[in-house]
Steps between C-alpha positions, in 0.01 A plus 500: 500500500773749598697414185190546285438851640865598451508361149188702427677823604396529864702423808398155610511416870553168677324461834773400748271334752339284234819297531532278809858602577768750394679233297179419317477871417856488365402216272193689382706813424745293299211330317348839418834610354481206261164624379582870457800721436302800627518642855262368765464539875396322815232598748536425871219589740605499864192435715422358844442126490468210743821360349700789339679429173876526465485856377875558540569193291266610221659846483849346497406295197348804327828686558729216395299435184507875419138529395412829332260611772414396855143598582465495882172545686365471851785572743763770467757441223777668704669175600532378142576811289882502559533130405292534186675817388840337559403242240365757252134425566248785481259511793136592478285518810124457487326751731130510580515833685684828446663484842644156421620625164688787664664259748592268213659786311729563796638145471651571161263308272517586130127512431180494694180330389190670634217259560147633512220330697349358184801273457520131577733590791296766672750547783502747790315526825119522537419857397770512228253430222636749246458445127768518232400837358562686827797282605685544173442876482631549852793264453619685194485821704708383798734226378833560334557155353315376190148374565311212345118497519334184625145417574221399259700563183401288199481733197704735286283789608625452855862475386459825312344669802780386730771618258325833452493550878874432525525132592761292310260209443231273641495151642227247422428178687135411461509581129795265437328233703243476219738424211577188305836452670380544860554168681150475643196290410315605188165496685627782724620706204170459321302594811705816561458605137119466508297816457311430821832491696543871563684742732258418784611135514777556753523548876776579751608246762761498781466873556458444874853347496642810325553281194211610282478294184245549221373162385233355272164492673389140551370268771843471662580872515152592615545249783828673586324837508238359739764348726696822520185690588410244766843502668550878478820629658574163657552330167710185501684431171508130573122494461536672162771261380266229368355758260827679412652166406757483224449127445128559445571784256758299311253216455251747353761657267634174367239227539137597553458849359227556760523875550254477787706264716812698601632847577696668217618859447301701250489875439207710385664503156315171448209723389710615203581150373292336233739268315790259543777623263861398476747715695640628166159605370411660835820706526479613135134600550574699812794682347303584188204626701726710724673656203163578343377664819815702553496626142134589525566688825791686341281604211234632737762710676677633191172589330452761772845662457 
């Protein structure tokens, strides 16, 4: 998947924690290099867990393999920036609030990805529900490093808008999930591309644990919402674990295709998706649409001069 995105002209990203160990990640990076000569990066999300992953080990592999970009999220990147820079790896930090973005900037990261509340990773504390339009505008006003817009992006119109505002690009997750190359069950792709699956088909879970995640609305995630409401401030993650279960989600992705039987991340951009293209066709379409919109906007401006 990452190689397909990079070959299409985007910057493909491997998900570090989709690999069971740092050495498995190393093997996946090397396999990706056999499939593309273009740059690609690795994402690593550092989150609280009953059994924490070997985050240090994953970052060490990312550095040693000299990936083009390390996209870090969750915890502060401060600990890892010097190591990654020493190996020539650019560091991007994903921030769901302006205050976190400002702190990230102080650690020496090269870029900051601003994530609006519409995104599949909603982020922040309860009360931080700020959309991309406001977040991006403010980030571009206060940050000194380049900014990438993230959150509900799926079209060339949105790329054009982000570039016109001053961002250097956009990230897309939900949109790439519904492509030919995405390694998930065809039933899920077809369901997400249906006209009746719109921007209202998501919900936010784990907000009471300061780990807000936007997910597809189904029986499992609605049960999670009900459990969070029932437990209130005394929420116990161990009681949520049977729902937020990676094994259950993997079975859905690979075997059953039953989109109603597991939790999976999904942004409001799902409401903008109505087909299942190849990565190449998708990237070319988005670039062409963005160019068209930017040229049209320039004409509207120059016609007034």
